[in-house]
C-alpha positions in Angstrom: 39.1 7.9 9.3 41.0 10.1 12.1 40.4 12.7 9.4 36.8 12.5 8.9 36.5 12.7 13.0 38.6 15.9 13.1 36.5 17.3 9.9 33.3 17.3 12.2 34.7 20.4 14.5 35.6 22.2 12.1 32.1 21.9 9.9 30.4 22.5 13.1 32.2 25.3 14.6 33.4 27.0 10.8 32.6 26.2 7.8 28.5 26.2 8.7 28.5 29.3 10.3 30.7 31.1 7.3 28.1 29.2 4.8 25.2 31.0 6.7 26.6 34.4 6.7 27.5 34.5 3.5 24.2 32.9 2.7 22.0 35.2 5.0 20.0 32.1 6.1 18.7 32.7 9.6 18.6 28.8 10.2 21.1 28.4 13.0 19.3 31.1 15.2 16.1 29.6 14.7 18.0 25.8 16.1 20.2 27.9 18.8 16.8 29.1 20.1 14.9 25.7 20.1 17.8 24.6 21.7 17.3 27.0 24.6 13.6 26.5 24.3 13.6 23.1 24.8 14.3 23.2 29.0 11.8 26.1 29.7 9.1 24.4 31.8 5.6 23.1 30.2 3.8 26.2 31.2 5.7 28.7 29.9 6.1 26.4 26.4 2.2 26.6 26.6 2.1 30.1 26.7 4.2 30.4 23.7 2.0 28.0 21.8 -1.3 29.7 22.9 0.1 32.8 22.1 1.0 31.8 18.5 -2.2 29.9 18.1 -4.4 33.4 18.7 -1.9 35.2 16.6 -2.2 33.1 13.7 -6.2 33.0 13.9 -6.0 37.0 13.9 -3.7 36.5 11.1 -6.1 34.2 9.5 -9.0 36.4 9.9 -7.2 39.8 8.2 -5.8 37.9 5.5 -7.3 34.1 4.9 -10.7 34.4 3.5 -11.0 30.1 3.7 -10.6 30.4 7.4 -12.0 33.3 8.2 -15.2 31.4 6.5 -14.6 28.4 8.6 -14.6 30.5 11.9 -17.8 32.9 10.7 -19.5 29.6 10.2 -18.7 28.1 13.7 -19.5 31.4 15.9 -16.3 32.5 16.3 -13.8 35.5 15.9 -10.3 35.9 17.4 -11.4 37.4 20.0 -13.9 34.8 21.0 -11.4 32.2 21.2 -10.0 32.3 24.5 -9.8 28.5 25.2 -9.0 25.0 23.8 -13.3 24.4 24.1 -13.9 27.3 21.7 -10.9 26.5 19.3 -12.3 23.4 18.9 -15.4 24.9 17.3 -13.7 25.5 14.0 -14.0 22.6 11.7 -11.2 19.9 11.6 -9.4 20.2 7.8 -9.1 16.7 5.6 -7.5 15.7 3.2 -10.3 15.5 0.5 -10.9 19.6 1.4 -7.3 20.3 1.3 -7.5 18.9 -2.4 -10.8 20.8 -3.5 -9.2 24.3 -1.6 -5.3 24.4 -2.1 -5.7 27.7 -3.5 -8.1 29.1 -1.5 -5.9 28.3 1.3 -3.1 30.4 0.2 -3.2 33.7 2.2 -3.6 37.2 0.8 -0.6 38.9 -0.1 1.4 35.6 -1.2 2.1 34.7 -4.8 2.2 31.3 -5.2 4.9 31.3 -7.9 7.6 32.6 -4.7 6.2 29.8 -2.5 8.0 26.7 -2.1 6.0 24.0 -3.3 6.0 20.5 -2.7 3.8 17.2 -3.2 2.7 14.4 -0.3 0.6 11.6 -0.8 -1.6 10.2 1.2 -2.8 6.4 1.7 -5.3 6.6 -1.2 -2.6 7.8 -3.4 -3.9 11.0 -4.2 -0.9 14.1 -3.5 -1.7 17.0 -1.4 0.1 19.9 -2.8 1.4 22.1 0.1 3.3 25.7 -0.5 5.2 27.3 2.4 8.0 30.3 2.6 11.3 29.3 2.8 11.1 31.2 6.7 9.0 28.3 7.3 11.0 25.7 5.8 14.4 26.7 7.5 12.4 26.7 10.9 11.1 23.4 10.2 15.1 22.3 9.4 16.0 24.1 12.7 13.4 21.6 14.6 15.0 18.5 12.8 18.2 19.2 13.7 17.4 19.6 17.4 15.9 16.2 17.2 18.8 14.5 15.5 20.8 15.7 18.4 18.9 14.0 20.5 19.7 10.5 18.9 23.4 11.2 19.5 24.1 12.9 16.5 26.1 16.4 16.4 26.3 19.3 13.7 28.8 18.0 11.2 28.9 14.8 11.7 28.2 12.2 8.8 25.1 10.4 8.3 24.0 7.2 7.2 20.8 7.1 5.6 18.7 4.4 4.4 16.2 6.0 1.9 14.3 5.9 -0.9 15.1 7.9 -4.0 18.1 9.8 -2.2 18.9 13.3 -4.6 22.7 12.8 -4.7 24.9 16.0 -5.8 25.7 15.8 -9.8 28.3 18.5 -10.3 31.6 19.0 -8.2 30.7 22.0 -6.8 27.5 20.7 -5.0 29.4 17.2 -3.9 32.0 19.7 -2.2 29.6 21.4 -0.4 28.0 18.3 0.5 31.4 17.1 2.1 32.2 20.4 3.7 28.6 20.8 5.6 27.0 17.8 5.8 28.2 14.7 3.8 25.4 12.2 3.9 25.9 8.4 2.7 23.0 6.4 1.2 21.6 3.0 0.9 19.0 3.2 -1.8 15.8 1.8 -0.1 14.3 1.4 -3.6 17.1 -1.4 -4.3 17.9 -3.0 -1.1 20.5 -6.3 -2.0 23.1 -8.2 -0.5 25.7 -6.0 -2.9 24.1 -2.9 -2.2 24.2 -3.5 1.5 27.8 -5.0 1.7 28.3 -2.0 -0.6 27.1 0.8 2.3 29.2 -0.7 4.9 32.1 -0.4 3.0 31.5 3.1 2.4 30.6 3.6 5.9 33.4 2.4 7.0 35.4 4.8 4.7 33.0 7.5 6.0 32.4 7.0 9.4 29.1 8.4 9.9 27.5 8.7 13.6 23.9 8.7 12.9 21.9 5.7 10.9 18.8 7.5 9.7 15.9 6.5 7.9 12.6 5.0 7.9 11.4 2.8 10.1 11.3 -0.6 8.3 13.9 0.0 5.9 16.5 0.5 9.0 15.2 -3.2 10.2 15.7 -4.7 6.7 19.3 -3.1 7.0 19.7 -4.7 10.7 18.4 -8.2 9.3 20.8 -7.9 6.2 23.9 -7.1 8.8 22.9 -9.6 11.2 22.9 -12.1 7.9 25.6 -11.2 6.4 27.9 -10.7 9.9 28.9 -6.7 8.9 30.7 -5.2 11.6 31.4 -1.8 9.9 28.2 -0.2 10.2 28.7 1.3 14.1 26.8 4.1 14.6 26.5 6.2 18.1 22.8 6.4 17.0 19.8 5.7 15.5 17.1 7.7 14.2 14.0 5.8 12.9 11.3 7.8 11.1 8.4 8.2 8.4 6.2 5.2 9.1 5.5 3.4 12.9 8.3 1.2 14.3 6.5 -2.0 15.1 8.2 -3.4 18.5 10.2 -6.4 16.8 11.8 -3.9 14.7 12.9 -1.8 17.1 13.5 -4.7 18.9 15.7 -6.6 16.0 17.5 -2.9 15.1 19.0 -2.7 18.9 19.6 -6.3 18.8 22.5 -5.8 15.5 23.4 -2.6 16.3 23.5 -2.4 20.3 21.8 1.0 20.8 18.7 2.7 21.4 16.5 4.0 18.7 15.5 7.1 18.7 11.8 7.4 17.2 10.8 10.3 15.8 6.9 11.0 14.1 5.5 13.8 11.4 4.2 14.1 8.0 5.2 16.2 5.6 2.4 18.7 5.5 3.0 20.2 8.9 6.6 18.6 9.9 8.1 17.2 13.0 5.2 16.4 15.5 7.1 14.2 17.9 10.0 12.5 18.9 12.3 10.5 21.6 15.3 11.7 23.5 17.9 10.0 24.9 15.8 8.9 27.7 13.2 6.8 25.8 10.8 7.5 28.1 7.8 8.9 25.2 7.7 11.4 22.5 8.1 14.9 23.2 5.3 17.1 21.6 6.8 20.1 19.4 4.9 22.5 20.7 6.7 25.1 19.9 6.0 24.9 16.5 2.5 23.1 16.7 -0.9 22.7 18.6 -1.7 19.3 18.6 -4.9 17.8 19.6 -5.5 14.3 20.3 -9.8 13.6 19.8 -12.2 10.9 20.4 -14.3 10.1 17.6 -17.1 12.8 19.3 -14.4 15.2 19.1 -13.5 15.6 22.5 -10.3 15.6 24.0 -8.9 12.0 24.5 -8.0 11.2 28.2 -4.3 10.3 28.8 -3.6 7.0 27.6 -6.4 6.5 26.1 -5.8 6.6 21.8 -7.3 10.0 20.0 -7.2 10.9 16.4 -4.7 13.5 15.7 -5.5 16.7 14.8 -2.6 19.3 14.0 -2.4 23.4 13.4 0.9 24.6 12.0 2.0 27.8 13.9 4.5 28.6 11.5 3.1 28.3 7.7 1.2 31.2 7.4 1.5 31.3 3.6 -0.9 28.3 3.9 -2.6 27.3 6.5 -2.9 24.4 8.0 -5.7 24.9 11.2 -7.2 21.6 12.8 -5.8 19.2 10.3 -6.8 15.6 10.8 -3.2 14.1 9.7 -5.1 10.9 10.0 -3.3 9.1 12.7 -4.1 7.7 15.8 -2.4 8.5 19.2 -1.8 8.4 22.9 -1.4 11.6 25.0 0.5 11.4 28.3 0.3 13.2 31.4 3.9 11.3 32.4 7.1 13.8 32.7 10.2 13.0 31.0 13.4 12.8 33.1 15.4 14.2 31.2 14.3 17.9 32.3 12.6 19.0 29.0 9.4 21.0 29.3 8.0 19.4 26.1 5.3 17.0 27.0 5.0 13.8 26.2 2.8 11.6 24.1 2.9 7.7 24.3 3.0 6.4 21.2 1.5 6.7 17.7 -0.9 3.6 17.5 -1.8 3.1 14.1 -2.9 4.7 10.8 -6.4 5.8 10.3 -6.1 5.8 6.7 -4.9 2.4 6.6 -7.4 1.1 9.0 -9.5 -1.9 6.8 -13.4 -2.1 6.9 -15.4 -5.2 7.4 -18.6 -5.6 5.7 -20.7 -4.5 8.9 -18.7 -1.3 8.5 -16.4 -1.6 11.6 -12.8 -0.9 10.6 -9.7 -2.8 11.5 -6.4 -1.1 12.2 -3.8 -2.4 9.8 -1.0 -1.9 11.6 -3.1 -4.4 14.0 -3.2 -7.3 11.6 0.1 -7.2 10.8 0.9 -7.5 15.0 -1.5 -10.6 15.3 0.2 -12.4 12.2 3.5 -11.2 11.4 4.7 -10.9 14.7 2.9 -14.6 15.9 2.7 -17.0 13.1 6.1 -18.3 12.4 8.2 -17.9 9.0 6.6 -14.8 8.1 9.4 -12.1 6.9 7.6 -9.5 5.5 4.1 -8.9 4.5 1.5 -6.5 3.2 -2.5 -6.5 3.4 -4.6 -5.2 0.2 -8.0 -5.2 0.1 -9.4 -4.5 -3.2 -13.2 -4.7 -2.1 -15.6 -5.1 0.7 -15.0 -8.8 -0.2 -11.4 -9.4 -0.9 -8.2 -9.3 0.4 -5.0 -9.6 -1.1 -2.0 -10.6 1.2 1.3 -10.4 0.1 3.7 -12.7 2.2 7.4 -12.6 2.0 8.1 -16.5 3.4 11.2 -17.6 5.9 12.3 -20.5 7.0 10.1 -21.7 9.2 7.1 -21.0 6.8 4.7 -24.0 6.0 1.8 -24.4 4.4 -0.2 -24.3 7.6 1.1 -21.1 8.1 -0.4 -20.1 4.9 -3.8 -22.0 6.0 -3.9 -20.0 9.4 -3.2 -16.5 7.8 -6.1 -17.0 5.5 -8.3 -18.6 7.6 -7.8 -16.2 10.4 -8.2 -12.9 7.9 -11.6 -14.8 6.4 -12.7 -15.2 9.6 -12.3 -11.8 11.5 -13.8 -10.1 8.1 -16.5 -12.0 7.5 -17.7 -15.3 5.4 -17.2 -14.9 2.1 -14.7 -12.8 2.0 -12.3 -14.3 -0.6 -8.4 -14.3 1.0 -5.6 -14.5 -1.5 -2.3 -15.3 -0.1 0.0 -14.5 -2.6 4.0 -15.4 -1.8 6.7 -13.3 -3.3 10.1 -12.9 -3.1 10.0 -9.2 -1.9 7.7 -6.0 -1.4 8.5 -3.4 -3.5 8.7 -0.1 -1.5 6.2 3.1 -2.9 7.8 5.5 -5.3 8.9 7.3 -2.0 11.2 4.4 -0.5 8.3 4.1 1.8 6.7 0.3 2.8 3.0 0.1 3.3 1.6 -2.6 6.0 -1.9 -2.3 5.0 -3.6 -0.8 1.8 -7.3 -0.1 1.5 -8.7 0.8 -1.9 -12.4 1.3 -0.9 -13.6 4.9 -1.0 -14.1 5.8 2.7 
């Protein structure tokens, strides 16, 4: 264990800089710049953000026919966008619009074959194809590192990841590189069992990671195993929760089991990191150096501080395939509070729900799936895990992993609650299961709407 603690500074101060010099990557320079800018006054950061936004609009006007047409249809030119009010005239970009115009969104001068490409799946199960340059990817990675450090981790220290389908190094060269630069051990969320958790705990004792990182719900599942099995070897300095909404009861369990605060982080694959808690845990700092972030009411006007609003994001870094006014299908609460940490990055209070995971009542109104979970999972005794699937306007399937306190009355209460909420004639099937499998990505989905919206 001593050698692992001694090796971390060598990775940070010697091996990583040498590797960056050898490969020619500017990643470390990007990261160091972000470490500096986070403490600039908010007004200075806002000026940088607006300059980058107006530069992006000038760029797409000259080099991206898709966005030029959208600006022209709104009666705009780069010169006329002099305020957020003018900027909001550009139409909001939906997932469906991206699917229909993927290649048309690529800027002039970029060869699709030379760009980094990946797919991301939405709540409908239909993937988006995303293209970006290696430079944009490195800037995203640099930003993620800055926010990793807020959880208490330092570069070079091992990480314990609770993640699905981890990409493990296969050959000796790759394994050595990972060890010398950034060792990571994994608990694969595609198969979390007592045996796999015990194996993870044993490996943790050997490698001594300082950061526990993973999907919010997956870390919660691990915490429950650790408590039930009485394991004591998993002792992180920091816990970083990402990829999905961290439920209040999950946060309480994780923090109780491991004895430290959870650092919650929010983002999406399309635009990367959007916001993150810092060590003060007083809200989530917005990544305004890389993104222009809006919180909008249903009529398109800005939400006030403390008021939930649909999150719309403009990526200021990706010029190969720009995302301008992209509706990420989440709802967040903006804030006008200041964090005691002293950073100039403004705060959002929280992410309150997934727009794509809203369920639909017969009268056309929508019900936040995450709120349904809070009103059932956290209030009805004996429900360990739960997932609600809306197959049609008239039917719901509720998968429940029961606990020791689960009774027939719990099942009846759950069925009655949902039938009353969604209206008479709604068939509610409660399915008792041993476990709820994650998606192929390793993430769990609390609610799934299969009605076309």
